[in-house]
N, C-alpha and C positions, 0 to 999 in steps of 0.2 A: 504494500500500500504506500503510495507516494503522498505524503502530507507536508504541510508547512507549519512549523511551530517555532516562532522566533520572537524573542524580546528585542525591542528596537526603540531608538529615539529618532530614527530617520536621518541620522547624520552619517557621513561616509565612514565606513569601518566600525560603526557602532552596534552592529547586530550581534546578538547572542543566539546562535542557531542551535536548537535542541536536537536537530537531526543531522549534525555533522558526524564525521567519522569517529570522533572520540566520545560521543554521547549517544545514548539510545533511550528513546522514550518507552517506558514500560507500560504506563497507563496514564490516560487523561480523558476524563469524561466531563465536558463542559455542561453546566447545569443552567436551565432557564430560571428566571425569577419566579418565586412562588406567589407573588402578587404584584400589582402595578405600583404599590407603595414602596417596594424595595428598590433602592437605587444602587446597591453594591452587592457583590457575591464573593465569598471566599472559597477557593478551590485548591486542589493539589495536583501537581504533575509529578509523577514518579519517574526518575531517570536512573540510568546506569552509566557510570563513568568507566570506560575501559582503560587499558594501559596507555593509550594515546593522550589521556588527560592527566599526565604526570604532574603538571603544575596547577592542578585544580584548586589547591588551597594556598597557593603562594603567588607572590608577585602579581602579574596581570592575568592570573589564571581564571578559569571559568567561575569558580565560587566567588572570588573577590569582585570580579566584574559584575556578577549578578547582584551581589549585596550592595555594590555602589549604585546600581540602577534603582534598587528598592529605596535606598536612602534619598536619592534624587526625587523619586516619586512621592515620598513623604514630605519633602521640602516643597514640592510643587503644591501639594494639598494645603500646606500650612501657610505659604507665602503668596501663592497664586502667580509665581514667576518661574522662569526656567522652562526647559524643554519637557514635554510630556513623555512618559514612558508607555509604550504599547506592547501588547502581545498580538502578533499576527498569527492567524490560523486558517489553514485551508485543509479540510478533512480528507479530500481526495483530489486527484489530479484534474478532473473536469470541472470542479467547483471554482467559484471565485474566491479570492483571498479577502478575509475580513479582519478587522482589528478591534481591540477593546483597550481602553486606557487602564493602566495598572496604577493602583493607589498605594499599595503597601505590599510587603512580602518578606519572607525569610527562607533560609535553606536549612533543612534538618537532615543529618545523616542517620542512616539506619543504626539501630542499637548494636554496639559491638564494633563499629567501624573504627573507633579510636584505639583499638588494640594494636599491638606491635605488628601483627600479621597484615593489617590493612595499611598502616601509615606509609611504609616504604614504597608500596606500589601506587598509592594514591588512586586506587580503583575502588568501586563499590556502588552501593545503591543509596540514593538520597531523595528526599521529598522537597519539592519547591512549593511552598504554601504561600499563596498570594491572594490579594483582594483586588477586584476589578470592578469596572462599571457593569451594571446589570443588563447590558446590551452589547451586541456586536454591530459594527458599522462597516460599510464597504471601504476597501483600502484606497479607492480612488473616488474623487468627486465626479458627479454627473450633472450636466446642465439640464434643467427641466424645460421641456418644450412649453411655450406659452402662446396664448392667442387672445384676441379681443373680439371673439366671435367668428374669426376667420380660421384658416388652417393653422394648427399649432406648429411652431418652429422654434429652434434655438437661435441665438445670436442677438436677441433683444427685441422688445416690443415697445412701440411708442404709445404713450398715454397722454391725456390732457387732464386738467385739474377740475373736472366736473363730469357728471353723468346725467344727460337729459335725453329727450326723445329724438334729437337730431343725430343723423348717421355719423359715426366716428367720434361722437362725444363720450368717450369712455375713460373713466379713471380707475379701471380695474383690469386685471389679467385673469384668464381662465386656465385652469390646469385640468386636463382630462384624467379620467379615472384610471387609465392604463399607463399613465406616464410617471407615476410614483410607485415603486415596487418595495418589497420588504414586508415585514409584519408589524412594525412599530412606527409611530410618528417620528419624524426626523427633522431636526432644525435645518434651516436654510441659510445659505450665504446670499444675501440680497445685495445686488449692485443697482443703485439708482443713479443714473447719469443725468445731470442738468443739461437741458438743451434749449435754454432760454437766457436772455440777457440778465434776468434777475438773479440775485444771490439767494439760494434756498437755505434757510436756517432751521426750519421745522418740518418734520415729516411724520404724518399719521399713517399707520399701517393697520388695516382691518381685514381679518381672515374669517371667511365663512365656509362651512361644509354643509350644514343642515339646511340652508335656505336655497341651495342649488341642487336640483335633482338630476341635472345632466340632460334635461329635455331640450335645451337650447333656447329656452325662453329667457330673454333679457329683462328681468324684473327691474324697473326703475324705482329705486327706493327714495330718490331725492324728492323733496316737497318744495315746489316753487313758491316764491313770495307772492307772485301775482295770482296764485290760487286762493288767496284770502277770501273766505266765505262770511266774514264779519258783516253785520248789518250796515255798517258805514266804513267800508274799506278805504284804504288810502289811494294814492294816485299811482297807477301803473306807468312806468317810464321805460321806453325802449332804449336798449343798450346792448350792442353787439358783443361787449366784453362781459356780459352777465350770463349766468346759466339760464337757458330758455330765451335768451336775448331780451330779457326784461328784468326789472326789479320794481319793488313797490315802496313808495314813500309813505311811511306812517308817522302821523303827528298827534300829539296830545298835550294837554295843559295841566292835567291832574298831578298833584304832588304825592298821591298815594298810589298803590299798585293798580295798574290799568291793563286790562286785556285788549290787545291790539290785533290779534290774528287768531284764526282757527281754520282748520281744513279737515275734511272728512278722510278718515282711514277706512276705506271700503272693506267689506267682508272678504273680498278677493285679496286685498293687500294684507289683511290680518292673517288669512289662511296661509299665504306664502311666507309670512314672517314666522309662523310656526311656534310661537311662544319662545323665541330665541332672544338673547340679549342684543342690544343695539347701542352704538355710540352716536349721539346726536350732536352735530356741530353746525352752528349758524354761520353763514357767510353774509356779511353786510358790506355795503360800500363804506369806505373809511369814515369813521366818526371820531370826534375829538373830545367826547365827554370822559371825565375821569370818575364820575359818580353815578354811572348808569348800571342798573342791575336788571337782569333778565331771568325769567322763570319759564320752564316748559312743563306742561302737564297734559294728561290724557283723561278723557271722560268717556263714559258709554253713551249710547244713543239717547238715554234719558237725562243726561247731564250730570250723572253721579261721578265724582272724581275717583279715578282708579289708581293713578300714580302721579306724583309731582316731584319735580327736581327742587333742590334748594335754589335760592337766589344766587346768581352767578354774576360777578363783577365783570363788565365788558372792559377789556383792556383799551386804554387810550391809543388811538392811531393804529388799531388792529382791525382787520377785516374778518377775523375768526373769533367766534365765541363758542368755546367748547363747553357744552352743557353736561358732559359726563355720560355715564352709562344708564340706559334704560334697562332694568333687569330682564324684562320680558315684554314682547309685543305679540299678541295683546297682553295687558298686565295680568288678566285672569285667564289662563289657558282654557281653550275649549276642550270638550271631551274628545277622546281619540276617535277619529273618523268623522267628526262633525263637519258638515258642509254648509250649515246655515248660520255662520258667525255674523252677528249684527254689526253694523257700522259703528265705529268709534270716532271721536274727534280729538285732534291734537291742537293745543292752545299755546300761545305765547303771551305772557304778561310782562310788563316793564314797570320800573319805578325809578324816579329821579326827583329828589326832594326840592330842587330849586324851582322858583316860580318862573313862569313863562312857557312859551311853546317849545316843546322838545321834538326831535326828529330821529327816526331810525329808518335807514334805507335797507330794507331786507331783500336780499337776492334769493336765497334758498336755504333750506335746512338739509344738510347732508345727513342721511340716515344710513349708517353703516352697520350691517349685521356682523357681530364679533363672536359668534359661538366657537369659532376656531381659535380666536386669540386677538389681542389688541396690543399695539406697541407704538410708542411715540419717541421720536429722536429729536434732540434739540441741540443746536450749536452753542458751545460755551464761548467761542471766539468767532473766527471767520467761518462762514458757511460755504456751500459749494457753488462756485460760479460756472459759467457755461463750459461744458465738456468735462468738468470735474465730477467725481463720484462720491456718493454717500454709501458706505459699505457697512452693512449690519451682518456680521458673521456669527451666526448662532452655533456653527460647528466648533469654532475655536474660542467663542465668547469674547469677541472684539467688535467695537464700533468706531469707525474713523472716516475721515475724508481723504480721498486719494486724488492727487493732482494729475493733470494730463501727462506729466513726466514720471508718474509712478511713485511719487513721494507720499508717505502715509502720515497723517496728522490726527492724533487722538483728541479731536476738538468737538466731539458729540457725546452727550450724555443720553441715556435711554431710560424709559419708563415702561414697565410691563415685561412679560416674559418674551424670549425669542420666539418668533413664529415657527411652528412645526407643521410640515405637510403630512397628510395622512394617506397611507397607501390604499389604493383601490377605490378612492372616492373622487368624484368631481368636486372641485373647490375653486373659490375666487378669492383673490387678495386685492383689496381696493386701497387707494392712496388719496391723501390730501397734502398739498405742500404750500408752505408760506414763506414769503421772502423776508429779507433783513429789514425792510421798511414797513412790514406789517401787512402787505398785500397778499391775497390768495386768489389772484385773478384766474377765472376759469380757463382762459386761453394759455396759461402757463403749460409747458410741456416737459416731458422727461422720458427716458428710456429705461426699461426694467429688464434685468436678467436675474435668474435664480439658479442656484446650485445646491446639491444635497449629497449626502452619503446614505444610501439605503441602510436601514436598521432592521435587525432581526433579534428575536429573543433566544433562539436555539438553532441547532443544526439538524 
């Protein structure tokens, strides 16, 4: 049987091959995790050192090298720096090679090995006892084919900063159910390339699995400002740089909380949402208030409030008002199989204590399903300019900006877990990006590429 079983840090000459001429593997039985809550597994590899391993316990011999690896693995877990140590495994010649990160370990000789009969020859049986991650991942990265409703391909997909009914206005990428393999969710390395004159400093990433059944239907989750059904709506203003080519100007004079917008969430919309969590983000034309608060809430067809957000302070000179997570749409899930979900209403209320006429120019409400995950990246210094990349590497746990010359700058902080793609499922990942001057213009553009290493629990 031809197998690969190697400890490595992926540096030149750094491999410890357990299948070389001086070492023989007597037994190794990799075990799957017993539950999804387990993140590490301790196992044993039993090996025999023959006469070719004379220096196993001395100098740069097998045992000392392996023990140094385990020390480095422990330091990596303690400090978060330094090279990772991996165990590579290929159970038979026709299979692919997989790897798992090693976290700790030790070498234990069989009882009696320290006797005079064993020491001169430096041969014998020993156990390598080590702790590893509770998964195996592919030894090489694979690029995920992406589409925006067309044929899926690698090499990058172009997106815009909104999603409305106009052809090509897509802020998401689609992953087909056959394009992610393995048996476990796997983190991605996301490459987002700026293709606009603006400097991008914030990036919202929203992942859904459950709201896309692979039927090819492009559900438009965005709610347009001009869809206001209030009894006295504001003025709809044409604007080619707004979602849906319009925004609505809402004005009020009250100094207490005032409802300025509502729109119907139809039964079909609610059914498609499937009681999944959403991220609600308002896009407004730049406003200059420093004391404007906004609230979002949902009521049933009879007007009974089902969910409400806290009041959120609108940032001065920002076109984005992040209202946070809506735990479930609809807020009270329908019974399984129900097809007669009644309409709900989504409301926006505002409050600003100063006297006089106040104005909010509402473009749209981005409604992002996030049952698969949510993540936000924010620049601490310089954002990404045209042709530069924002890279969110969940495989190695790094987030940074990369220049066109390949320089990497750790100038982004992140909020939320790394996005993980799920094997065998159709899924979408949507984006919203904001510039260094607070704008989130719908005509902003970017290119998206994604890579992953397929994960499996067992062999």
